[in-house]
Structures are given as C-alpha cells and as structure tokens.
N, CA, C and O atoms as a DFTB+ gen file, in Angstrom:
484 C
 N C O
     1  1      -6.629      14.421       4.384
     2  2      -5.199      14.264       4.124
     3  2      -4.384      14.648       5.362
     4  3      -3.458      13.932       5.744
     5  1      -4.727      15.774       5.985
     6  2      -3.977      16.200       7.171
     7  2      -4.113      15.170       8.280
     8  3      -3.149      14.900       8.997
     9  1      -5.306      14.591       8.428
    10  2      -5.526      13.591       9.466
    11  2      -4.656      12.367       9.234
    12  3      -4.051      11.861      10.180
    13  1      -4.577      11.875       7.996
    14  2      -3.755      10.694       7.715
    15  2      -2.275      10.994       7.955
    16  3      -1.529      10.111       8.379
    17  1      -1.847      12.213       7.693
    18  2      -0.452      12.584       7.973
    19  2      -0.179      12.594       9.474
    20  3       0.886      12.166       9.919
    21  1      -1.133      13.079      10.245
    22  2      -0.973      13.108      11.699
    23  2      -0.914      11.680      12.240
    24  3      -0.052      11.354      13.055
    25  1      -1.824      10.843      11.787
    26  2      -1.862       9.452      12.241
    27  2      -0.581       8.726      11.810
    28  3      -0.005       7.963      12.585
    29  1      -0.142       8.969      10.567
    30  2       1.099       8.354      10.081
    31  2       2.304       8.783      10.903
    32  3       3.150       7.959      11.251
    33  1       2.381      10.061      11.211
    34  2       3.491      10.562      12.032
    35  2       3.445       9.957      13.429
    36  3       4.487       9.638      14.001
    37  1       2.243       9.795      13.982
    38  2       2.083       9.166      15.297
    39  2       2.599       7.732      15.258
    40  3       3.333       7.313      16.153
    41  1       2.220       6.977      14.227
    42  2       2.680       5.592      14.087
    43  2       4.184       5.496      13.936
    44  3       4.821       4.637      14.545
    45  1       4.750       6.368      13.133
    46  2       6.199       6.360      12.933
    47  2       6.933       6.729      14.221
    48  3       7.990       6.172      14.516
    49  1       6.378       7.658      14.980
    50  2       6.990       8.018      16.272
    51  2       6.932       6.839      17.244
    52  3       7.897       6.584      17.965
    53  1       5.806       6.116      17.269
    54  2       5.699       4.915      18.106
    55  2       6.750       3.882      17.706
    56  3       7.427       3.305      18.556
    57  1       6.872       3.662      16.401
    58  2       7.833       2.680      15.900
    59  2       9.263       3.098      16.239
    60  3      10.072       2.261      16.640
    61  1       9.580       4.377      16.084
    62  2      10.927       4.866      16.399
    63  2      11.232       4.664      17.883
    64  3      12.323       4.217      18.236
    65  1      10.279       4.991      18.746
    66  2      10.472       4.813      20.191
    67  2      10.664       3.322      20.522
    68  3      11.531       2.967      21.320
    69  1       9.861       2.467      19.912
    70  2       9.957       1.020      20.109
    71  2      11.347       0.515      19.719
    72  3      11.952      -0.269      20.451
    73  1      11.853       0.965      18.564
    74  2      13.179       0.531      18.095
    75  2      14.289       1.079      18.982
    76  3      15.269       0.381      19.245
    77  1      14.151       2.306      19.442
    78  2      15.168       2.876      20.314
    79  2      15.250       2.112      21.631
    80  3      16.333       1.977      22.199
    81  1      14.118       1.611      22.123
    82  2      14.130       0.781      23.325
    83  2      14.840      -0.546      23.070
    84  3      15.350      -1.172      23.999
    85  1      14.868      -0.970      21.809
    86  2      15.571      -2.198      21.431
    87  2      17.032      -1.894      21.055
    88  3      17.721      -2.731      20.471
    89  1      17.481      -0.702      21.395
    90  2      18.867      -0.255      21.209
    91  2      19.258       0.044      19.753
    92  3      20.434      -0.025      19.394
    93  1      18.279       0.370      18.936
    94  2      18.576       0.877      17.598
    95  2      18.765       2.382      17.701
    96  3      18.139       3.038      18.534
    97  1      19.620       2.920      16.860
    98  2      19.831       4.363      16.820
    99  2      19.101       4.918      15.601
   100  3      19.260       4.409      14.491
   101  1      18.312       5.948      15.806
   102  2      17.566       6.577      14.724
   103  2      18.518       7.363      13.829
   104  3      19.279       8.207      14.303
   105  1      18.468       7.077      12.537
   106  2      19.314       7.756      11.564
   107  2      18.507       8.795      10.781
   108  3      18.970       9.917      10.575
   109  1      17.297       8.419      10.343
   110  2      16.467       9.333       9.553
   111  2      15.005       8.933       9.655
   112  3      14.671       7.762       9.835
   113  1      14.141       9.933       9.535
   114  2      12.690       9.718       9.480
   115  2      12.179      10.299       8.168
   116  3      12.569      11.401       7.782
   117  1      11.326       9.580       7.496
   118  2      10.691      10.105       6.292
   119  2      11.654      10.444       5.173
   120  3      11.501      11.472       4.514
   121  1      12.653       9.585       4.948
   122  2      13.600       9.844       3.851
   123  2      12.858       9.721       2.522
   124  3      12.196       8.715       2.262
   125  1      12.973      10.747       1.688
   126  2      12.302      10.756       0.389
   127  2      13.281      11.009      -0.748
   128  3      14.247      11.761      -0.616
   129  1      13.000      10.360      -1.856
   130  2      13.713      10.648      -3.098
   131  2      12.727      10.391      -4.238
   132  3      11.545      10.149      -3.991
   133  1      13.195      10.442      -5.456
   134  2      12.281      10.289      -6.591
   135  2      11.646       8.909      -6.676
   136  3      10.634       8.744      -7.357
   137  1      12.212       7.922      -6.007
   138  2      11.685       6.561      -6.065
   139  2      10.604       6.298      -5.025
   140  3       9.761       5.418      -5.205
   141  1      10.630       7.064      -3.933
   142  2       9.645       6.839      -2.891
   143  2      10.105       7.347      -1.546
   144  3      10.952       8.235      -1.454
   145  1       9.533       6.769      -0.497
   146  2       9.834       7.193       0.863
   147  2      10.099       5.980       1.744
   148  3       9.476       4.930       1.588
   149  1      11.025       6.145       2.660
   150  2      11.275       5.149       3.693
   151  2      10.906       5.802       5.018
   152  3      11.400       6.877       5.358
   153  1      10.026       5.129       5.759
   154  2       9.505       5.715       6.991
   155  2      10.600       5.992       8.008
   156  3      10.715       7.109       8.513
   157  1      11.406       4.976       8.311
   158  2      12.476       5.119       9.299
   159  2      13.736       4.441       8.804
   160  3      13.680       3.406       8.139
   161  1      14.864       5.030       9.130
   162  2      16.155       4.383       8.912
   163  2      16.833       4.365      10.275
   164  3      17.025       5.404      10.906
   165  1      17.195       3.156      10.717
   166  2      17.825       2.973      12.023
   167  2      19.053       2.087      11.848
   168  3      19.241       1.450      10.812
   169  1      19.884       2.064      12.890
   170  2      21.049       1.188      12.816
   171  2      21.343       0.588      14.180
   172  3      20.963       1.121      15.223
   173  1      22.031      -0.533      14.131
   174  2      22.619      -1.126      15.324
   175  2      24.058      -1.492      14.960
   176  3      24.591      -0.974      13.979
   177  1      24.679      -2.351      15.711
   178  2      26.088      -2.652      15.447
   179  2      26.308      -3.321      14.104
   180  3      27.359      -3.131      13.492
   181  1      25.340      -4.103      13.625
   182  2      25.538      -4.892      12.420
   183  2      24.760      -4.410      11.202
   184  3      25.183      -4.649      10.071
   185  1      23.634      -3.740      11.410
   186  2      22.727      -3.461      10.305
   187  2      22.347      -1.991      10.192
   188  3      22.239      -1.278      11.190
   189  1      22.146      -1.557       8.950
   190  2      21.453      -0.318       8.646
   191  2      20.081      -0.775       8.170
   192  3      19.958      -1.434       7.137
   193  1      19.052      -0.417       8.932
   194  2      17.730      -0.989       8.707
   195  2      16.780       0.053       8.113
   196  3      16.612       1.148       8.650
   197  1      16.173      -0.318       7.004
   198  2      15.154       0.494       6.344
   199  2      13.807      -0.063       6.789
   200  3      13.486      -1.222       6.525
   201  1      13.025       0.770       7.465
   202  2      11.815       0.296       8.138
   203  2      10.563       0.873       7.474
   204  3      10.438       2.083       7.284
   205  1       9.653      -0.017       7.133
   206  2       8.326       0.364       6.656
   207  2       7.357       0.172       7.813
   208  3       7.263      -0.918       8.378
   209  1       6.637       1.229       8.164
   210  2       5.684       1.177       9.267
   211  2       4.279       1.061       8.681
   212  3       3.877       1.860       7.834
   213  1       3.543       0.055       9.144
   214  2       2.169      -0.151       8.688
   215  2       1.239      -0.069       9.891
   216  3       1.274      -0.918      10.782
   217  1       0.420       0.954       9.900
   218  2      -0.509       1.214      10.994
   219  2      -1.923       0.871      10.537
   220  3      -2.383       1.352       9.501
   221  1      -2.603       0.041      11.311
   222  2      -3.959      -0.383      10.994
   223  2      -4.785      -0.397      12.273
   224  3      -4.245      -0.487      13.375
   225  1      -6.107      -0.308      12.111
   226  2      -6.986      -0.455      13.274
   227  2      -7.076      -1.920      13.680
   228  3      -7.179      -2.233      14.867
   229  1      -7.038      -2.826      12.690
   230  2      -7.085      -4.258      12.984
   231  2      -6.474      -5.018      11.809
   232  3      -6.123      -4.439      10.782
   233  1      -6.358      -6.321      11.992
   234  2      -5.852      -7.159      10.902
   235  2      -6.976      -8.009      10.309
   236  3      -6.709      -9.032       9.678
   237  1      -8.225      -7.595      10.503
   238  2      -9.363      -8.366       9.997
   239  2      -9.372      -8.445       8.476
   240  3      -9.696      -9.493       7.918
   241  1      -9.023      -7.362       7.799
   242  2      -8.985      -7.370       6.335
   243  2      -7.699      -8.023       5.840
   244  3      -7.725      -8.893       4.971
   245  1      -6.596      -7.599       6.394
   246  2      -5.279      -8.150       6.054
   247  2      -4.278      -7.614       7.063
   248  3      -4.491      -6.558       7.660
   249  1      -3.189      -8.342       7.252
   250  2      -2.155      -7.868       8.167
   251  2      -1.404      -6.708       7.530
   252  3      -1.408      -6.543       6.310
   253  1      -0.767      -5.915       8.364
   254  2       0.013      -4.790       7.851
   255  2       1.078      -5.221       6.869
   256  3       1.308      -4.553       5.861
   257  1       1.729      -6.329       7.156
   258  2       2.817      -6.808       6.282
   259  2       2.333      -7.148       4.883
   260  3       3.101      -7.071       3.924
   261  1       1.057      -7.527       4.756
   262  2       0.524      -7.877       3.445
   263  2       0.417      -6.671       2.518
   264  3       0.307      -6.827       1.302
   265  1       0.450      -5.484       3.085
   266  2       0.400      -4.278       2.272
   267  2       1.778      -3.886       1.727
   268  3       1.899      -2.939       0.951
   269  1       2.804      -4.619       2.137
   270  2       4.145      -4.408       1.584
   271  2       4.342      -5.469       0.497
   272  3       5.073      -6.444       0.671
   273  1       3.661      -5.241      -0.627
   274  2       3.694      -6.204      -1.723
   275  2       4.982      -6.052      -2.540
   276  3       5.846      -5.243      -2.204
   277  1       5.101      -6.835      -3.612
   278  2       6.333      -6.812      -4.413
   279  2       6.607      -5.440      -5.023
   280  3       7.762      -5.022      -5.100
   281  1       5.565      -4.734      -5.457
   282  2       5.768      -3.392      -6.013
   283  2       6.299      -2.434      -4.946
   284  3       7.213      -1.652      -5.209
   285  1       5.731      -2.497      -3.754
   286  2       6.192      -1.652      -2.650
   287  2       7.634      -2.017      -2.276
   288  3       8.455      -1.134      -2.029
   289  1       7.935      -3.306      -2.236
   290  2       9.295      -3.747      -1.937
   291  2      10.284      -3.214      -2.968
   292  3      11.377      -2.777      -2.609
   293  1       9.908      -3.247      -4.242
   294  2      10.793      -2.717      -5.289
   295  2      11.052      -1.227      -5.097
   296  3      12.181      -0.764      -5.262
   297  1      10.004      -0.470      -4.747
   298  2      10.179       0.976      -4.500
   299  2      11.073       1.214      -3.284
   300  3      11.920       2.107      -3.295
   301  1      10.880       0.412      -2.237
   302  2      11.718       0.555      -1.046
   303  2      13.177       0.222      -1.358
   304  3      14.084       0.900      -0.877
   305  1      13.403      -0.812      -2.154
   306  2      14.784      -1.166      -2.540
   307  2      15.444      -0.032      -3.331
   308  3      16.599       0.316      -3.088
   309  1      14.701       0.535      -4.272
   310  2      15.246       1.630      -5.087
   311  2      15.535       2.854      -4.219
   312  3      16.557       3.516      -4.398
   313  1      14.650       3.151      -3.297
   314  2      14.843       4.289      -2.401
   315  2      16.042       4.054      -1.493
   316  3      16.844       4.960      -1.268
   317  1      16.161       2.837      -0.971
   318  2      17.306       2.495      -0.115
   319  2      18.610       2.577      -0.907
   320  3      19.617       3.054      -0.383
   321  1      18.607       2.123      -2.156
   322  2      19.815       2.202      -2.986
   323  2      20.232       3.656      -3.192
   324  3      21.421       3.975      -3.173
   325  1      19.256       4.532      -3.387
   326  2      19.562       5.960      -3.535
   327  2      20.162       6.497      -2.237
   328  3      21.148       7.232      -2.271
   329  1      19.581       6.140      -1.103
   330  2      20.106       6.580       0.184
   331  2      21.546       6.096       0.354
   332  3      22.423       6.868       0.745
   333  1      21.784       4.826       0.062
   334  2      23.122       4.256       0.235
   335  2      24.140       4.875      -0.712
   336  3      25.321       4.965      -0.377
   337  1      23.698       5.301      -1.884
   338  2      24.631       5.946      -2.821
   339  2      25.106       7.296      -2.279
   340  3      26.199       7.755      -2.613
   341  1      24.283       7.922      -1.447
   342  2      24.638       9.220      -0.877
   343  2      25.194       9.103       0.542
   344  3      25.805      10.044       1.051
   345  1      24.983       7.951       1.180
   346  2      25.430       7.733       2.560
   347  2      26.065       6.347       2.660
   348  3      25.471       5.440       3.243
   349  1      27.251       6.173       2.106
   350  2      27.891       4.849       2.148
   351  2      28.091       4.378       3.591
   352  3      28.302       5.178       4.501
   353  1      28.018       3.065       3.769
   354  2      28.183       2.477       5.100
   355  2      28.784       1.087       4.978
   356  3      28.671       0.440       3.937
   357  1      29.412       0.642       6.031
   358  2      29.918      -0.730       6.081
   359  2      28.896      -1.664       6.712
   360  3      29.083      -2.881       6.729
   361  1      27.819      -1.094       7.230
   362  2      26.769      -1.906       7.833
   363  2      25.987      -2.653       6.756
   364  3      25.845      -2.170       5.632
   365  1      25.489      -3.820       7.104
   366  2      24.686      -4.627       6.198
   367  2      23.269      -4.035       6.123
   368  3      22.622      -3.865       7.156
   369  1      22.782      -3.722       4.916
   370  2      21.411      -3.216       4.807
   371  2      20.398      -4.326       5.091
   372  3      20.641      -5.500       4.813
   373  1      19.250      -3.919       5.655
   374  2      18.174      -4.863       5.938
   375  2      16.848      -4.116       5.853
   376  3      16.778      -2.919       6.130
   377  1      15.808      -4.833       5.470
   378  2      14.468      -4.261       5.383
   379  2      13.576      -4.897       6.434
   380  3      13.415      -6.117       6.465
   381  1      12.995      -4.070       7.294
   382  2      12.088      -4.536       8.333
   383  2      10.719      -3.899       8.133
   384  3      10.585      -2.861       7.485
   385  1       9.715      -4.539       8.699
   386  2       8.366      -3.981       8.736
   387  2       7.939      -3.944      10.195
   388  3       8.169      -4.893      10.945
   389  1       7.322      -2.851      10.587
   390  2       6.703      -2.768      11.909
   391  2       5.204      -2.595      11.696
   392  3       4.746      -1.624      11.094
   393  1       4.459      -3.565      12.208
   394  2       3.005      -3.493      12.169
   395  2       2.535      -2.877      13.477
   396  3       2.990      -3.253      14.558
   397  1       1.625      -1.932      13.363
   398  2       1.022      -1.333      14.546
   399  2      -0.488      -1.473      14.411
   400  3      -1.080      -1.058      13.415
   401  1      -1.097      -2.064      15.430
   402  2      -2.552      -2.184      15.474
   403  2      -3.071      -1.293      16.588
   404  3      -2.761      -1.483      17.765
   405  1      -3.868      -0.317      16.181
   406  2      -4.401       0.679      17.115
   407  2      -5.896       0.829      16.838
   408  3      -6.290       1.660      16.019
   409  1      -6.733       0.035      17.510
   410  2      -8.169       0.028      17.235
   411  2      -8.856       1.391      17.357
   412  3      -9.835       1.659      16.660
   413  1      -8.348       2.240      18.233
   414  2      -8.956       3.558      18.444
   415  2      -8.117       4.669      17.814
   416  3      -8.227       5.831      18.207
   417  1      -7.283       4.316      16.842
   418  2      -6.418       5.314      16.222
   419  2      -5.446       5.892      17.233
   420  3      -4.930       5.174      18.089
   421  1      -5.201       7.177      17.133
   422  2      -4.222       7.795      18.028
   423  2      -4.703       7.849      19.476
   424  3      -3.929       8.179      20.374
   425  1      -5.972       7.527      19.705
   426  2      -6.512       7.464      21.068
   427  2      -6.227       6.125      21.748
   428  3      -6.514       5.963      22.934
   429  1      -5.668       5.167      21.011
   430  2      -5.396       3.835      21.553
   431  2      -4.358       3.938      22.661
   432  3      -3.276       4.492      22.468
   433  1      -4.701       3.402      23.814
   434  2      -3.817       3.468      24.975
   435  2      -2.619       2.526      24.873
   436  3      -1.514       2.888      25.276
   437  1      -2.826       1.332      24.344
   438  2      -1.767       0.335      24.303
   439  2      -1.733      -0.339      22.929
   440  3      -2.138      -1.493      22.793
   441  1      -1.251       0.376      21.916
   442  2      -1.223      -0.223      20.575
   443  2      -0.298      -1.443      20.546
   444  3       0.695      -1.494      21.272
   445  1      -0.628      -2.414      19.710
   446  2       0.183      -3.623      19.573
   447  2       1.183      -3.413      18.441
   448  3       0.797      -3.115      17.310
   449  1       2.461      -3.568      18.749
   450  2       3.521      -3.436      17.749
   451  2       4.173      -4.792      17.525
   452  3       4.460      -5.524      18.472
   453  1       4.401      -5.113      16.263
   454  2       5.114      -6.324      15.888
   455  2       6.251      -5.928      14.961
   456  3       6.035      -5.271      13.943
   457  1       7.463      -6.331      15.320
   458  2       8.661      -6.014      14.543
   459  2       9.052      -7.232      13.725
   460  3       9.430      -8.261      14.284
   461  1       8.967      -7.126      12.421
   462  2       9.337      -8.203      11.506
   463  2      10.711      -7.885      10.918
   464  3      10.830      -7.076       9.997
   465  1      11.734      -8.522      11.453
   466  2      13.096      -8.295      10.981
   467  2      13.324      -9.043       9.669
   468  3      12.794     -10.134       9.459
   469  1      14.120      -8.437       8.794
   470  2      14.455      -9.052       7.514
   471  2      13.178      -9.507       6.810
   472  3      13.057     -10.657       6.386
   473  1      12.236      -8.584       6.697
   474  2      10.894      -8.879       6.201
   475  2      10.863      -9.307       4.737
   476  3       9.983     -10.062       4.324
   477  1      11.809      -8.832       3.970
   478  2      11.939      -9.274       2.582
   479  2      13.373      -9.081       2.140
   480  3      14.113      -8.280       2.712
   481  1      13.760      -9.835       1.099
   482  2      15.132      -9.759       0.621
   483  2      15.289      -8.969      -0.630
   484  3      16.402      -8.830      -1.137
C-alpha cells in the first residue's frame, strides 16, 4: 500500500509539473470528499480543470484512459460538484485525463505523458 501511494504521488507530481509547463496554475492536489478523490485541480484563463492521472507501466493490457470508465466518471463528476459548491468560480469546468507510461516505475528516466483534454462530458 505504501509503495502504491509513493508511485501515485510521483505520477501526480509529474502530471502537475507537466501542466504547469503548459501554463496551468495548480489549485489543489488530492482533493477528497465523500464521493471520491480528484488527483489534480488546475486552472487557466478559461477552465477549471479536474484531472485524473493514470500511471501504467505500459498500455499492453489497456490504455490509462480506459480505466476511467462510466462509474469512475460519475464519481469524478460528483466530487467536482462538491468542490464547486464550496469553491464557486466563473471558469468553465472541464475533465481531463493524463496518461503516464513509466516502464520502470519511478526509476523511469523519460516517462511518456499524454494529456487528454475534455476527456469526458
């Protein structure tokens, strides 16, 4: 369990750094409520983005985005609605997925990141 938390935190930190290089501002990491957790919340001029980070060694079994199924999307929507009820904004909400492929886990020198904007509605 501790190992998966370390690896998850590493992936989320990679994703946050990647988004900040794309000029997104980090708003929150690991937002939790009774409905679930959102890995990252970032914003730019137009959007408040709720980001699900999927870290895998490879996509041989399935891509990271495939693990964000309809049930997961529903939990993310409910969690985002709770966040928005406590943090109103004029920005348009959006849901993104960041896939990270790291064949050697946290030892991977150059993990591949793919940013899927507006991944689901």
